[in-house]
N, C-alpha and C positions, 0 to 999 in steps of 0.2 A: 422373017426378015433377019438376016445374019448380022446386020449392023445396028448399033444402038446410037440413036441421034437424040440429043437433048439441047434445048434452048430455053433455060429458065433464068430470067433476070431476077436478081434479089437486091433489094435496098436494105442494107444493114446499118443500124444506128446503135451506138453505145457510147457511154461517157467514161470519164475517168472516175475512179473511186470517189464517192461523195461529191462528184462534179468539181473537184479541185482543179484550179486553172494551171495545170502543169505545163501546158504547151503554149506559153505566152510568147516565147521567142519565135517570131514568124519564120525565120530561116530554118530553125530546127523543126518546127511544125511541118513545114513543106517536106523536109527530109523524112519525117515520120510518116507522112502521107505516102511518099514514094516507097518507103519500106513496106507499108501496109499493102500497097498495090503489088509490089514484088512478091510478097508472101502469097497473096491471092493467086498470082500467076504461077508461082511454084507449086501451089496446091491444085493446079489445073482448073482454077475458077477465075478466068481472065478478068482483071479489073478494068472497068470502063471509066470510072471516075472515083477519086477519093478526095475528100475535103472535110472541112470542119473548122472549129475554132479552138480556143485554149482548153475547153473542158469536154469536148466530144467530137466524134467523127461520124461521117456518112461514107459508106462504101457502096458503090453500085458495081456488081459483078455478074458474070454468068456462072451459075452453079455447075460444077463438074458433074459429069455423068456417073462418077464413081464416089461421090461424097454426099453427105447430108449437111444441112445447114448447121446443126449443133457442132459437128466435128470441124467444119470449116471455121466457124467463129472461135471455137476453143483454140485451134491452132493459130489463127491470126492473132488473137490476144496473147497467147503464150509467147510466140516468137517475137512479137513487137514489144512486149513488156520487157523481155530480156534485152532486146536490142536498145531500147531507150535507156535502160540502166547502164549498159556497157558504154554507149556513146556519150552519155552525159551523167557522170557520177554524182553531180549535184541533185539529180532526180532519183536518188536511191529509194525514195518512198513511193515512186510511181507505181500505180496499179490501175487497171481498167476495172470498171464495175463488174459485178458478177453477171448481171443480166444483160439483155440486149433486145432490140426490136429487129425483126426480119420480115420484110414484106415482099410479096411477089409483084413484079412490075410487068405490065403489058409492053411488048416491043414498041407499040405506038406511043408510049409515054417515056421512052428512054431519053430522047433529046431534051424534053422538058426537065427531067430529073437531073440530067447532066448540068443543065444551066442552073438549076436550083442548088445543087451541091457546089458549083463554082461560085455562087453568090452568098455563101455562108457568112462571110465577114459583114457584109451590108445587112443581110437578113437579121442577124442577131443583135443589131443595134435597135431593133424594134420588137423582138420576141425572144423570151428566155428559152433555154433548152427545155425546161419542164413544159412550158406552154407548147412549144414545137412538138415535143414527143406526144403530149396529150392529143394535139391536133392530128398528128400522123396516125395514131392508134384509132382515133375516131374515124378518120377518112377510110382506113382499111378495115373497119369493123372489128377491131381487136379490143376487148374490154381489158382495163387495167385496174389493179388494186393499188391505190395510192400508198398503202402501208408498206408495200413490198417493192415497188418499182424504183425507188430512189436510193439505192445503196451506194 
């Protein structure tokens, strides 16, 4: 087959360094999410939905046929971290955490995940980021070491 066809949906989750609430300004947070989506698109991994709250983000995208997850996330974090600091000098100490969660998503679950990401504000009135991340890892069968996951 001379053509390469790929459709891999990836749910990416990562927090700010030490889960500091850097993104408290709702308008700036929305702009940051839009920038993250644009970065995914630029990296040929089209963003489907980006959302989150003041201390973490969720990204649902389709992975490029020419990229791997680690490279995509490294570039998303690098580009967006620089952008945040340029756009908002008061956030000069902004950093994303070193780690991340990345989970493959069935096409049949995309709509549900889009709704879940869109509902982050309401969701996190009832569940902390740490509990959410533990639950996601358990759901996807990914073991975590509590000593290393919370940088």
